[in-house]
DRENROVEX-606796 format. One record per residue: x, y, z of N, C-alpha, C in turn; residue number from 1; residue in one letter. Coordinates in nm, 2 decimals. Layout:
    n.x    n.y    n.z   ca.x   ca.y   ca.z    c.x    c.y    c.z num residu
      X      Y      Z      X      Y      Z      X      Y      Z NUM      A
...
//
This chain:
    n.x    n.y    n.z   ca.x   ca.y   ca.z    c.x    c.y    c.z num residu
   7.81  -9.11   1.27   7.83  -9.01   1.38   7.72  -9.04   1.49   1      M
   7.76  -9.08   1.60   7.67  -9.10   1.71   7.65  -8.97   1.79   2      T
   7.55  -8.97   1.88   7.53  -8.85   1.95   7.65  -8.81   2.03   3      L
   7.72  -8.90   2.09   7.84  -8.87   2.17   7.95  -8.80   2.08   4      S
   7.95  -8.84   1.95   8.04  -8.78   1.86   8.01  -8.64   1.83   5      A
   7.90  -8.59   1.87   7.86  -8.45   1.85   7.96  -8.36   1.93   6      L
   8.02  -8.42   2.03   8.12  -8.34   2.11   8.23  -8.29   2.02   7      E
   8.26  -8.36   1.92   8.37  -8.32   1.83   8.33  -8.21   1.74   8      S
   8.20  -8.18   1.73   8.15  -8.07   1.65   8.16  -7.94   1.73   9      V
   8.18  -7.95   1.86   8.18  -7.83   1.94   8.32  -7.77   1.94  10      A
   8.33  -7.64   1.98   8.46  -7.58   2.00   8.51  -7.63   2.13  11      S
   8.65  -7.62   2.15   8.71  -7.67   2.28   8.65  -7.60   2.40  12      P
   8.59  -7.48   2.39   8.53  -7.41   2.50   8.39  -7.46   2.53  13      D
   8.34  -7.55   2.46   8.20  -7.60   2.48   8.19  -7.75   2.49  14      A
   8.25  -7.80   2.60   8.25  -7.95   2.61   8.12  -8.02   2.63  15      P
   8.01  -7.94   2.67   7.88  -8.00   2.69   7.79  -7.99   2.57  16      D
   7.85  -7.97   2.46   7.77  -7.95   2.34   7.66  -8.07   2.31  17      T
   7.71  -8.19   2.33   7.62  -8.30   2.31   7.49  -8.29   2.39  18      A
   7.51  -8.26   2.52   7.40  -8.24   2.61   7.31  -8.13   2.58  19      A
   7.37  -8.02   2.53   7.29  -7.90   2.49   7.21  -7.94   2.37  20      I
   7.27  -8.00   2.27   7.20  -8.04   2.15   7.08  -8.13   2.19  21      V
   7.11  -8.23   2.27   7.00  -8.33   2.30   6.89  -8.26   2.37  22      E
   6.92  -8.17   2.47   6.81  -8.10   2.54   6.73  -8.00   2.44  23      A
   6.81  -7.94   2.35   6.74  -7.85   2.26   6.65  -7.92   2.16  24      T
   6.69  -8.04   2.11   6.61  -8.12   2.02   6.48  -8.16   2.09  25      L
   6.49  -8.19   2.22   6.37  -8.23   2.30   6.26  -8.12   2.30  26      R
   6.31  -7.99   2.28   6.22  -7.88   2.28   6.16  -7.84   2.15  27      R
   6.21  -7.92   2.05   6.18  -7.88   1.91   6.04  -7.93   1.86  28      C
   5.98  -8.02   1.93   5.85  -8.07   1.89   5.85  -8.14   1.75  29      G
   5.76  -8.10   1.66   5.74  -8.17   1.54   5.86  -8.17   1.45  30      P
   5.95  -8.07   1.46   6.06  -8.06   1.37   6.15  -8.18   1.38  31      I
   6.16  -8.24   1.50   6.25  -8.35   1.52   6.20  -8.48   1.46  32      A
   6.08  -8.48   1.41   6.03  -8.60   1.34   5.98  -8.56   1.20  33      T
   6.03  -8.63   1.10   5.99  -8.61   0.97   5.84  -8.67   0.95  34      L
   5.76  -8.61   0.86   5.63  -8.67   0.83   5.64  -8.81   0.79  35      P
   5.53  -8.89   0.83   5.53  -9.03   0.81   5.56  -9.07   0.66  36      A
   5.50  -8.99   0.57   5.51  -9.03   0.43   5.66  -9.01   0.38  37      I
   5.72  -8.90   0.43   5.86  -8.88   0.40   5.95  -8.99   0.45  38      T
   5.92  -9.04   0.57   6.00  -9.15   0.63   5.98  -9.27   0.55  39      T
   5.86  -9.30   0.50   5.83  -9.42   0.42   5.91  -9.41   0.29  40      Q
   5.92  -9.29   0.23   5.99  -9.28   0.10   6.14  -9.29   0.12  41      I
   6.19  -9.24   0.23   6.33  -9.26   0.26   6.36  -9.41   0.27  42      I
   6.28  -9.48   0.35   6.30  -9.62   0.37   6.30  -9.70   0.24  43      R
   6.20  -9.67   0.15   6.20  -9.73   0.02   6.32  -9.70  -0.06  44      L
   6.36  -9.58  -0.06   6.47  -9.54  -0.15   6.60  -9.61  -0.11  45      S
   6.61  -9.65   0.02   6.74  -9.71   0.07   6.73  -9.86   0.07  46      E
   6.61  -9.92   0.03   6.59 -10.06   0.03   6.61 -10.11  -0.11  47      D
   6.72 -10.19  -0.13   6.75 -10.24  -0.27   6.64 -10.32  -0.33  48      P
   6.55 -10.38  -0.25   6.45 -10.46  -0.30   6.32 -10.38  -0.34  49      S
   6.32 -10.25  -0.31   6.21 -10.17  -0.34   6.20 -10.15  -0.49  50      S
   6.07 -10.13  -0.54   6.05 -10.10  -0.68   5.98  -9.97  -0.70  51      T
   5.97  -9.93  -0.83   5.90  -9.80  -0.85   5.75  -9.82  -0.82  52      S
   5.70  -9.94  -0.83   5.56  -9.96  -0.79   5.54  -9.94  -0.64  53      D
   5.63  -9.98  -0.56   5.62  -9.96  -0.42   5.62  -9.81  -0.39  54      D
   5.71  -9.73  -0.46   5.72  -9.59  -0.44   5.59  -9.52  -0.49  55      M
   5.53  -9.57  -0.60   5.41  -9.51  -0.65   5.30  -9.52  -0.56  56      H
   5.28  -9.63  -0.49   5.18  -9.66  -0.39   5.18  -9.55  -0.28  57      K
   5.30  -9.52  -0.24   5.32  -9.42  -0.13   5.29  -9.28  -0.18  58      V
   5.35  -9.24  -0.29   5.33  -9.10  -0.34   5.19  -9.07  -0.38  59      I
   5.12  -9.18  -0.43   4.98  -9.16  -0.48   4.89  -9.11  -0.36  60      A
   4.93  -9.13  -0.24   4.85  -9.09  -0.13   4.86  -8.94  -0.10  61      K
   4.96  -8.87  -0.17   4.98  -8.73  -0.14   4.98  -8.65  -0.27  62      D
   4.86  -8.59  -0.30   4.85  -8.52  -0.43   4.96  -8.41  -0.45  63      P
   4.98  -8.33  -0.34   5.08  -8.23  -0.35   5.22  -8.28  -0.39  64      A
   5.25  -8.39  -0.33   5.39  -8.45  -0.35   5.39  -8.50  -0.50  65      L
   5.28  -8.56  -0.54   5.27  -8.60  -0.68   5.29  -8.49  -0.78  66      S
   5.24  -8.37  -0.75   5.26  -8.26  -0.84   5.41  -8.22  -0.84  67      V
   5.47  -8.22  -0.72   5.61  -8.19  -0.72   5.70  -8.28  -0.80  68      R
   5.67  -8.41  -0.79   5.74  -8.51  -0.87   5.72  -8.48  -1.02  69      V
   5.60  -8.45  -1.06   5.58  -8.42  -1.20   5.65  -8.29  -1.25  70      L
   5.65  -8.19  -1.16   5.72  -8.07  -1.19   5.87  -8.10  -1.21  71      K
   5.93  -8.18  -1.12   6.07  -8.21  -1.13   6.10  -8.28  -1.26  72      L
   6.03  -8.39  -1.30   6.06  -8.46  -1.42   6.04  -8.38  -1.54  73      V
   5.95  -8.28  -1.54   5.93  -8.20  -1.66   6.01  -8.07  -1.65  74      N
   6.10  -8.06  -1.56   6.18  -7.93  -1.55   6.29  -7.93  -1.65  75      S
   6.34  -7.81  -1.67   6.45  -7.79  -1.77   6.57  -7.88  -1.74  76      A
   6.59  -7.90  -1.61   6.71  -7.98  -1.56   6.71  -8.12  -1.63  77      Y
   6.60  -8.18  -1.64   6.59  -8.32  -1.69   6.57  -8.32  -1.85  78      Y
   6.52  -8.21  -1.90   6.51  -8.19  -2.04   6.44  -8.31  -2.12  79      G
   6.32  -8.35  -2.07   6.25  -8.46  -2.13   6.19  -8.41  -2.27  80      M
   6.20  -8.49  -2.37   6.15  -8.45  -2.50   6.00  -8.43  -2.51  81      P
   5.93  -8.50  -2.42   5.78  -8.50  -2.42   5.74  -8.48  -2.27  82      H
   5.62  -8.42  -2.26   5.56  -8.40  -2.13   5.53  -8.53  -2.06  83      Q
   5.57  -8.55  -1.93   5.54  -8.67  -1.86   5.43  -8.64  -1.76  84      V
   5.32  -8.72  -1.78   5.20  -8.69  -1.70   5.17  -8.81  -1.61  85      N
   5.24  -8.91  -1.61   5.22  -9.03  -1.53   5.32  -9.03  -1.41  86      S
   5.27  -9.04  -1.29   5.36  -9.05  -1.17   5.44  -9.17  -1.18  87      I
   5.39  -9.28  -1.22   5.47  -9.40  -1.23   5.58  -9.39  -1.32  88      Q
   5.56  -9.33  -1.44   5.67  -9.31  -1.54   5.77  -9.21  -1.48  89      R
   5.72  -9.11  -1.41   5.81  -9.01  -1.36   5.91  -9.07  -1.26  90      A
   5.86  -9.16  -1.18   5.94  -9.23  -1.08   6.05  -9.32  -1.15  91      I
   6.00  -9.38  -1.26   6.10  -9.46  -1.33   6.21  -9.38  -1.40  92      L
   6.17  -9.26  -1.45   6.27  -9.17  -1.51   6.36  -9.11  -1.41  93      L
   6.31  -9.07  -1.30   6.39  -8.99  -1.20   6.47  -9.09  -1.12  94      L
   6.42  -9.20  -1.08   6.49  -9.29  -0.99   6.44  -9.26  -0.85  95      G
   6.46  -9.36  -0.76   6.41  -9.35  -0.62   6.48  -9.24  -0.54  96      L
   6.61  -9.22  -0.57   6.69  -9.13  -0.50   6.64  -8.98  -0.52  97      R
   6.61  -8.95  -0.64   6.56  -8.82  -0.67   6.42  -8.79  -0.61  98      A
   6.34  -8.90  -0.62   6.20  -8.89  -0.55   6.22  -8.86  -0.40  99      V
   6.31  -8.93  -0.34   6.34  -8.91  -0.20   6.37  -8.77  -0.17 100      K
   6.45  -8.71  -0.26   6.49  -8.57  -0.24   6.38  -8.47  -0.25 101      N
   6.28  -8.50  -0.34   6.16  -8.42  -0.35   6.08  -8.42  -0.22 102      V
   6.07  -8.54  -0.17   5.99  -8.56  -0.05   6.05  -8.48   0.07 103      A
   6.18  -8.50   0.08   6.25  -8.43   0.19   6.24  -8.27   0.17 104      I
   6.26  -8.23   0.05   6.25  -8.09   0.02   6.11  -8.03   0.05 105      A
   6.01  -8.11   0.02   5.87  -8.07   0.05   5.85  -8.06   0.20 106      A
   5.91  -8.14   0.28   5.91  -8.13   0.43   5.98  -8.01   0.48 107      S
   6.10  -7.99   0.42   6.18  -7.88   0.46   6.12  -7.74   0.44 108      L
   6.06  -7.73   0.32   6.01  -7.59   0.28   5.90  -7.55   0.38 109      V
   5.83  -7.64   0.43   5.72  -7.61   0.53   5.79  -7.55   0.66 110      K
   5.91  -7.61   0.70   5.98  -7.57   0.82   6.04  -7.43   0.80 111      L
   6.08  -7.40   0.67   6.15  -7.27   0.65   6.05  -7.16   0.63 112      F
   5.92  -7.19   0.62   5.82  -7.08   0.60   5.80  -6.99   0.71 113      R
   5.80  -7.05   0.83   5.75  -6.97   0.95   5.87  -6.93   1.03 114      S
   5.95  -6.83   0.99   6.07  -6.79   1.06   6.12  -6.65   1.03 115      G
   6.03  -6.55   1.06   6.08  -6.41   1.05   6.12  -6.36   1.18 116      V
   6.24  -6.32   1.20   6.30  -6.27   1.32   6.34  -6.13   1.30 117      V
   6.24  -6.04   1.30   6.27  -5.90   1.27   6.33  -5.88   1.13 118      G
   6.38  -5.76   1.11   6.43  -5.72   0.98   6.56  -5.79   0.94 119      P
   6.63  -5.85   1.04   6.76  -5.91   1.02   6.76  -6.05   0.97 120      E
   6.65  -6.12   0.99   6.65  -6.26   0.95   6.51  -6.31   0.91 121      F
   6.50  -6.37   0.79   6.38  -6.44   0.74   6.42  -6.57   0.69 122      D
   6.36  -6.68   0.75   6.39  -6.81   0.71   6.37  -6.84   0.57 123      A
   6.28  -6.77   0.50   6.26  -6.78   0.36   6.39  -6.75   0.28 124      G
   6.47  -6.65   0.33   6.59  -6.62   0.27   6.70  -6.73   0.29 125      N
   6.69  -6.79   0.41   6.78  -6.91   0.43   6.74  -7.02   0.34 126      L
   6.62  -7.04   0.31   6.58  -7.15   0.22   6.63  -7.12   0.08 127      W
   6.62  -6.99   0.04   6.68  -6.95  -0.09   6.83  -6.98  -0.10 128      T
   6.90  -6.95   0.01   7.04  -6.98   0.02   7.06  -7.14   0.01 129      H
   6.98  -7.21   0.08   6.99  -7.36   0.08   6.98  -7.41  -0.06 130      S
   6.88  -7.36  -0.14   6.86  -7.41  -0.28   6.98  -7.37  -0.36 131      I
   7.04  -7.25  -0.33   7.16  -7.21  -0.41   7.28  -7.30  -0.38 132      A
   7.30  -7.34  -0.25   7.40  -7.43  -0.21   7.38  -7.57  -0.27 133      V
   7.25  -7.61  -0.27   7.22  -7.74  -0.32   7.25  -7.75  -0.47 134      A
   7.21  -7.64  -0.54   7.24  -7.64  -0.69   7.39  -7.63  -0.72 135      T
   7.46  -7.55  -0.64   7.61  -7.54  -0.66   7.67  -7.68  -0.63 136      G
   7.62  -7.75  -0.53   7.68  -7.88  -0.49   7.66  -7.98  -0.60 137      A
   7.54  -7.97  -0.66   7.51  -8.06  -0.77   7.60  -8.04  -0.89 138      R
   7.62  -7.91  -0.92   7.72  -7.88  -1.03   7.86  -7.93  -1.00 139      L
   7.90  -7.91  -0.88   8.03  -7.95  -0.84   8.05  -8.10  -0.84 140      L
   7.94  -8.17  -0.80   7.94  -8.32  -0.80   7.96  -8.37  -0.94 141      A
   7.89  -8.31  -1.03   7.89  -8.35  -1.17   8.03  -8.33  -1.23 142      R
   8.10  -8.22  -1.19   8.23  -8.19  -1.24   8.34  -8.27  -1.18 143      Q
   8.33  -8.30  -1.05   8.43  -8.37  -0.98   8.41  -8.52  -0.97 144      T
   8.29  -8.57  -0.97   8.26  -8.71  -0.95   8.27  -8.76  -0.81 145      G
   8.28  -8.66  -0.72   8.30  -8.69  -0.58   8.18  -8.75  -0.51 146      L
   8.06  -8.72  -0.57   7.94  -8.76  -0.50   7.83  -8.78  -0.61 147      A
   7.73  -8.85  -0.59   7.62  -8.86  -0.68   7.55  -8.72  -0.68 148      V
   7.52  -8.67  -0.79   7.47  -8.54  -0.81   7.34  -8.51  -0.72 149      A
   7.25  -8.61  -0.72   7.13  -8.59  -0.64   7.15  -8.59  -0.49 150      E
   7.25  -8.67  -0.45   7.28  -8.67  -0.31   7.35  -8.54  -0.27 151      E
   7.43  -8.49  -0.36   7.50  -8.36  -0.33   7.39  -8.25  -0.32 152      A
   7.29  -8.26  -0.40   7.18  -8.16  -0.40   7.11  -8.17  -0.26 153      F
   7.07  -8.29  -0.22   7.01  -8.30  -0.09   7.10  -8.25   0.02 154      L
   7.22  -8.28   0.02   7.32  -8.23   0.12   7.32  -8.08   0.13 155      A
   7.31  -8.02   0.01   7.31  -7.87   0.01   7.18  -7.82   0.07 156      G
   7.07  -7.89   0.04   6.94  -7.84   0.10   6.94  -7.85   0.25 157      L
   7.00  -7.95   0.31   6.99  -7.96   0.45   7.11  -7.90   0.53 158      I
   7.20  -7.85   0.47   7.33  -7.82   0.54   7.31  -7.72   0.65 159      H
   7.21  -7.63   0.64   7.19  -7.53   0.75   7.06  -7.56   0.84 160      D
   7.02  -7.69   0.84   6.90  -7.72   0.91   6.92  -7.70   1.06 161      T
   7.04  -7.69   1.11   7.06  -7.66   1.25   7.00  -7.53   1.29 162      G
   6.99  -7.44   1.20   6.93  -7.31   1.23   6.78  -7.32   1.25 163      I
   6.72  -7.42   1.19   6.58  -7.44   1.21   6.56  -7.49   1.36 164      L
   6.65  -7.57   1.41   6.64  -7.61   1.55   6.65  -7.49   1.64 165      V
   6.74  -7.40   1.61   6.76  -7.28   1.69   6.63  -7.20   1.69 166      E
   6.58  -7.18   1.57   6.45  -7.10   1.56   6.34  -7.16   1.64 167      M
   6.33  -7.29   1.63   6.21  -7.36   1.69   6.23  -7.36   1.84 168      Q
   6.35  -7.39   1.89   6.37  -7.43   2.03   6.42  -7.31   2.12 169      A
   6.49  -7.22   2.05   6.56  -7.12   2.13   6.50  -6.98   2.14 170      C
   6.39  -6.96   2.06   6.31  -6.84   2.07   6.38  -6.71   2.09 171      G
   6.36  -6.64   2.20   6.42  -6.51   2.23   6.57  -6.51   2.22 172      P
   6.64  -6.62   2.26   6.78  -6.63   2.26   6.83  -6.63   2.11 173      N
   6.76  -6.70   2.02   6.79  -6.70   1.88   6.78  -6.56   1.83 174      F
   6.67  -6.49   1.86   6.66  -6.35   1.81   6.77  -6.26   1.86 175      A
   6.81  -6.28   1.99   6.92  -6.20   2.05   7.05  -6.23   1.97 176      R
   7.07  -6.36   1.94   7.19  -6.40   1.86   7.20  -6.33   1.73 177      M
   7.08  -6.33   1.66   7.07  -6.27   1.53   7.10  -6.12   1.53 178      I
   7.05  -6.06   1.64   7.08  -5.91   1.65   7.23  -5.89   1.68 179      Q
   7.29  -5.97   1.76   7.44  -5.96   1.78   7.52  -5.97   1.65 180      K
   7.48  -6.07   1.57   7.55  -6.09   1.44   7.52  -5.97   1.35 181      V
   7.40  -5.92   1.34   7.37  -5.81   1.25   7.44  -5.68   1.30 182      A
   7.47  -5.67   1.43   7.53  -5.54   1.48   7.68  -5.54   1.46 183      A
   7.74  -5.66   1.43   7.89  -5.67   1.43   7.93  -5.75   1.31 184      D
   7.97  -5.69   1.20   8.00  -5.76   1.08   8.13  -5.85   1.10 185      E
   8.21  -5.82   1.20   8.33  -5.90   1.22   8.30  -6.02   1.30 186      S
   8.18  -6.04   1.36   8.15  -6.15   1.45   8.11  -6.27   1.36 187      L
   8.18  -6.38   1.38   8.14  -6.50   1.31   8.01  -6.56   1.36 188      A
   7.92  -6.61   1.27   7.79  -6.66   1.30   7.81  -6.77   1.41 189      F
   7.90  -6.86   1.38   7.91  -6.98   1.48   7.96  -6.93   1.61 190      R
   8.04  -6.83   1.62   8.09  -6.78   1.74   7.98  -6.72   1.82 191      A
   7.89  -6.64   1.75   7.77  -6.58   1.82   7.68  -6.69   1.87 192      A
   7.66  -6.80   1.79   7.57  -6.91   1.84   7.63  -6.97   1.96 193      E
   7.76  -7.00   1.96   7.82  -7.07   2.08   7.81  -6.98   2.20 194      E
   7.83  -6.85   2.18   7.82  -6.76   2.30   7.68  -6.75   2.36 195      E
   7.58  -6.74   2.27   7.44  -6.72   2.32   7.37  -6.85   2.34 196      V
   7.39  -6.95   2.25   7.30  -7.07   2.25   7.38  -7.19   2.31 197      L
   7.51  -7.18   2.32   7.59  -7.29   2.38   7.63  -7.39   2.28 198      G
   7.59  -7.38   2.15   7.63  -7.47   2.04   7.60  -7.40   1.91 199      A
   7.67  -7.45   1.80   7.65  -7.39   1.67   7.55  -7.46   1.59 200      S
   7.51  -7.40   1.48   7.41  -7.47   1.39   7.47  -7.60   1.33 201      H
   7.60  -7.61   1.33   7.66  -7.74   1.29   7.62  -7.85   1.38 202      E
   7.64  -7.82   1.51   7.61  -7.93   1.61   7.46  -7.96   1.61 203      A
   7.38  -7.86   1.61   7.23  -7.88   1.60   7.19  -7.96   1.48 204      F
   7.25  -7.92   1.37   7.22  -7.99   1.24   7.26  -8.14   1.24 205      G
   7.37  -8.17   1.30   7.42  -8.31   1.31   7.32  -8.38   1.40 206      A
   7.28  -8.32   1.51   7.19  -8.39   1.60   7.05  -8.41   1.53 207      G
   7.00  -8.31   1.45   6.88  -8.33   1.39   6.88  -8.44   1.28 208      L
   6.99  -8.44   1.21   7.00  -8.55   1.11   7.01  -8.69   1.17 209      C
   7.07  -8.69   1.29   7.07  -8.82   1.36   6.92  -8.86   1.41 210      Q
   6.85  -8.76   1.45   6.71  -8.78   1.50   6.62  -8.83   1.38 211      A
   6.66  -8.78   1.26   6.59  -8.82   1.14   6.64  -8.95   1.08 212      W
   6.74  -9.01   1.14   6.80  -9.13   1.09   6.86  -9.12   0.95 213      N
   6.92  -9.00   0.93   6.99  -8.98   0.80   7.12  -9.05   0.81 214      F
   7.18  -9.09   0.70   7.31  -9.15   0.70   7.42  -9.06   0.76 215      P
   7.53  -9.12   0.80   7.64  -9.05   0.85   7.70  -8.95   0.76 216      S
   7.69  -8.97   0.63   7.74  -8.88   0.53   7.67  -8.74   0.54 217      S
   7.54  -8.75   0.56   7.47  -8.62   0.58   7.49  -8.56   0.71 218      L
   7.51  -8.64   0.82   7.55  -8.59   0.95   7.68  -8.51   0.94 219      Q
   7.77  -8.57   0.86   7.90  -8.50   0.85   7.88  -8.36   0.77 220      Y
   7.79  -8.36   0.68   7.77  -8.24   0.60   7.71  -8.13   0.69 221      V
   7.61  -8.16   0.77   7.55  -8.06   0.86   7.65  -8.02   0.97 222      T
   7.73  -8.12   1.02   7.82  -8.10   1.13   7.95  -8.03   1.10 223      G
   7.99  -8.04   0.97   8.13  -7.99   0.93   8.13  -7.91   0.81 224      Y
   8.03  -7.86   0.76   8.03  -7.79   0.63   8.12  -7.66   0.63 225      H
   8.14  -7.61   0.75   8.24  -7.49   0.76   8.38  -7.53   0.78 226      H
   8.40  -7.66   0.81   8.54  -7.71   0.83   8.55  -7.86   0.79 227      R
   8.54  -7.88   0.66   8.54  -8.02   0.61   8.68  -8.09   0.63 228      P
   8.78  -8.01   0.65   8.91  -8.07   0.67   8.92  -8.14   0.80 229      W
   8.82  -8.12   0.89   8.82  -8.20   1.02   8.75  -8.33   1.01 230      D
   8.70  -8.36   0.89   8.63  -8.49   0.87   8.73  -8.59   0.83 231      V
   8.72  -8.72   0.87   8.81  -8.82   0.82   8.81  -8.83   0.67 232      P
   8.93  -8.85   0.62   8.95  -8.83   0.47   8.85  -8.91   0.39 233      E
   8.82  -9.03   0.44   8.73  -9.12   0.36   8.59  -9.06   0.35 234      A
   8.55  -8.97   0.44   8.41  -8.91   0.44   8.42  -8.76   0.41 235      D
   8.53  -8.71   0.36   8.55  -8.57   0.34   8.49  -8.51   0.21 236      R
   8.46  -8.59   0.11   8.43  -8.54  -0.02   8.30  -8.46  -0.02 237      G
   8.19  -8.51   0.04   8.06  -8.44   0.03   8.06  -8.31   0.12 238      L
   8.12  -8.31   0.24   8.13  -8.19   0.32   8.21  -8.08   0.24 239      P
   8.31  -8.13   0.17   8.40  -8.04   0.10   8.32  -7.97  -0.01 240      T
   8.24  -8.05  -0.09   8.15  -7.99  -0.19   8.06  -7.89  -0.14 241      L
   8.00  -7.92  -0.02   7.90  -7.83   0.04   7.97  -7.70   0.09 242      I
   8.09  -7.71   0.14   8.17  -7.60   0.19   8.19  -7.50   0.07 243      H
   8.23  -7.56  -0.04   8.27  -7.48  -0.16   8.14  -7.42  -0.22 244      I
   8.03  -7.49  -0.22   7.90  -7.44  -0.28   7.85  -7.33  -0.19 245      A
   7.87  -7.34  -0.06   7.83  -7.24   0.04   7.90  -7.11   0.01 246      D
   8.03  -7.12  -0.02   8.11  -7.00  -0.05   8.07  -6.94  -0.18 247      V
   8.04  -7.02  -0.28   7.99  -6.97  -0.41   7.86  -6.90  -0.40 248      L
   7.77  -6.96  -0.32   7.64  -6.89  -0.30   7.65  -6.76  -0.23 249      A
   7.74  -6.75  -0.14   7.77  -6.62  -0.07   7.83  -6.52  -0.16 250      A
   7.93  -6.56  -0.24   7.99  -6.47  -0.34   7.88  -6.41  -0.43 251      R
   7.78  -6.49  -0.47   7.67  -6.45  -0.56   7.56  -6.38  -0.49 252      S
   7.57  -6.37  -0.35   7.47  -6.30  -0.27   7.33  -6.37  -0.28 253      G
   7.33  -6.50  -0.28   7.20  -6.57  -0.30   7.15  -6.61  -0.16 254      L
   7.04  -6.54  -0.12   6.97  -6.57   0.00   7.05  -6.52   0.13 255      G
   7.02  -6.58   0.24   7.08  -6.53   0.37   7.22  -6.59   0.38 256      Y
   7.32  -6.51   0.37   7.46  -6.56   0.36   7.55  -6.53   0.48 257      T
   7.49  -6.47   0.58   7.57  -6.43   0.70   7.63  -6.55   0.77 258      R
   7.58  -6.67   0.75   7.64  -6.78   0.81   7.78  -6.82   0.75 259      T
   7.81  -6.77   0.62   7.93  -6.81   0.55   8.04  -6.72   0.60 260      V
   8.15  -6.79   0.64   8.26  -6.72   0.71   8.37  -6.67   0.63 261      E
   8.37  -6.70   0.50   8.48  -6.67   0.41   8.43  -6.65   0.27 262      T
   8.49  -6.57   0.19   8.46  -6.56   0.05   8.56  -6.63  -0.04 263      D
   8.65  -6.71   0.02   8.75  -6.78  -0.06   8.76  -6.92  -0.02 264      S
   8.81  -7.00  -0.11   8.84  -7.14  -0.08   8.99  -7.17  -0.09 265      V
   9.04  -7.23   0.01   9.18  -7.25   0.02   9.23  -7.33  -0.10 266      S
   9.35  -7.29  -0.16   9.40  -7.37  -0.27   9.42  -7.52  -0.24 267      P
   9.46  -7.54  -0.11   9.48  -7.68  -0.07   9.35  -7.76  -0.08 268      E
   9.24  -7.70  -0.04   9.11  -7.77  -0.04   9.07  -7.80  -0.19 269      L
   9.09  -7.69  -0.27   9.05  -7.71  -0.41   9.14  -7.82  -0.48 270      L
   9.27  -7.81  -0.45   9.36  -7.91  -0.51   9.32  -8.05  -0.47 271      S
   9.27  -8.07  -0.35   9.23  -8.20  -0.30   9.12  -8.27  -0.38 272      S
   9.04  -8.18  -0.44   8.93  -8.24  -0.53   8.96  -8.21  -0.68 273      I
   9.08  -8.17  -0.71   9.13  -8.15  -0.84   9.05  -8.04  -0.91 274      H
   9.03  -7.93  -0.84   8.97  -7.81  -0.90   9.06  -7.69  -0.88 275      L
   9.04  -7.59  -0.96   9.12  -7.46  -0.95   9.02  -7.35  -0.95 276      A
   9.07  -7.23  -0.91   8.98  -7.11  -0.90   8.90  -7.08  -1.03 277      E
   8.96  -7.10  -1.15   8.88  -7.08  -1.28   8.76  -7.17  -1.29 278      P
   8.78  -7.29  -1.23   8.66  -7.39  -1.23   8.55  -7.33  -1.15 279      D
   8.58  -7.27  -1.03   8.48  -7.21  -0.95   8.41  -7.09  -1.02 280      L
   8.49  -7.01  -1.09   8.44  -6.90  -1.16   8.33  -6.95  -1.27 281      D
   8.37  -7.05  -1.33   8.28  -7.11  -1.43   8.15  -7.16  -1.37 282      E
   8.16  -7.23  -1.26   8.04  -7.28  -1.19   7.96  -7.16  -1.13 283      I
   8.02  -7.06  -1.08   7.95  -6.94  -1.02   7.87  -6.87  -1.13 284      A
   7.93  -6.87  -1.25   7.86  -6.81  -1.37   7.73  -6.88  -1.40 285      E
   7.73  -7.01  -1.39   7.62  -7.10  -1.42   7.51  -7.10  -1.31 286      R
   7.56  -7.07  -1.19   7.48  -7.09  -1.07   7.34  -7.02  -1.07 287      L
   7.33  -6.89  -1.10   7.20  -6.83  -1.09   7.09  -6.89  -1.18 288      P
   7.13  -6.92  -1.30   7.03  -6.98  -1.39   6.99  -7.12  -1.35 289      E
   7.09  -7.20  -1.31   7.06  -7.33  -1.26   6.98  -7.33  -1.13 290      A
   7.00  -7.23  -1.05   6.93  -7.22  -0.93   6.78  -7.19  -0.96 291      M
   6.75  -7.11  -1.06   6.61  -7.08  -1.09   6.54  -7.20  -1.13 292      Q
   6.61  -7.29  -1.21   6.55  -7.42  -1.25   6.52  -7.50  -1.12 293      E
   6.61  -7.50  -1.03   6.59  -7.58  -0.90   6.47  -7.53  -0.83 294      S
   6.46  -7.39  -0.82   6.35  -7.33  -0.74   6.21  -7.37  -0.81 295      Q
   6.21  -7.37  -0.94   6.09  -7.40  -1.01   6.05  -7.55  -0.99 296      Q
   6.15  -7.64  -0.99   6.11  -7.78  -0.98   6.07  -7.81  -0.83 297      S
   6.12  -7.73  -0.73   6.08  -7.76  -0.59   5.96  -7.68  -0.55 298      L
   5.91  -7.59  -0.63   5.80  -7.51  -0.59   5.67  -7.59  -0.59 299      S
   5.57  -7.53  -0.52   5.44  -7.60  -0.51   5.36  -7.55  -0.63 300      E
   5.25  -7.62  -0.65   5.16  -7.59  -0.76   5.20  -7.64  -0.89 301      G
   5.11  -7.61  -1.00   5.14  -7.66  -1.13   5.20  -7.56  -1.21 302      K
//
């Protein structure tokens, strides 16, 4: 997805979306650039010639990140029979992709910390929702085989990052938009965004992912998670998983869910990935406990 393709993320009534996104990202400051160590880790994870030794040299420079990696490998999700205390062994056991996700999550959680907009919105609740969607997406990926589980998890973590752009760059207008949404339960979140800010969090999220040099698969997730049917069929799988995980998180009331526009998934969409409603019920039942494990593995400290 190129910047000009962001025009397709907009509603027909907002033809200047790409220009609005570009101008808004310029006002974002640090958020538009990932930390250098995270950028290094992403580059290593995507380089087929990289080794665990290469990754170890980078992670060893950041004690806090080292702790996060050890927490993840020793979490209930991985179920290691013995405690892992070596960063190098943890990298070997987890794989470079999972380590990349830890680094990105560490960068994201700092951005989600500073965003209280009155009683109606706290970015910490949005982070809780993002972890819930990430966890649900990982469960769905394992069940359907439509995506690598760890990539689905990362996609869930970043799906609402466009809201971070709005918080950072739009200030009083973002607060006004949140108040409009809180005052009218029938008002769709994206409709309020487009009315007040000129673009939705989907458009801002796709633009941010492009600024971060994320692959097109993740740009499609941030740009189309409310309407995956608009994505070319070859790229539709991951946005579809995130859309469904978004609905499941909202059904369970996990975090800030006002962004979610429906509590149901169309039978046609479910059928396209060979799932039925009972499958969603089963995943929804497992979601709260699995989410707690995700939160523990992503948290700071020992």
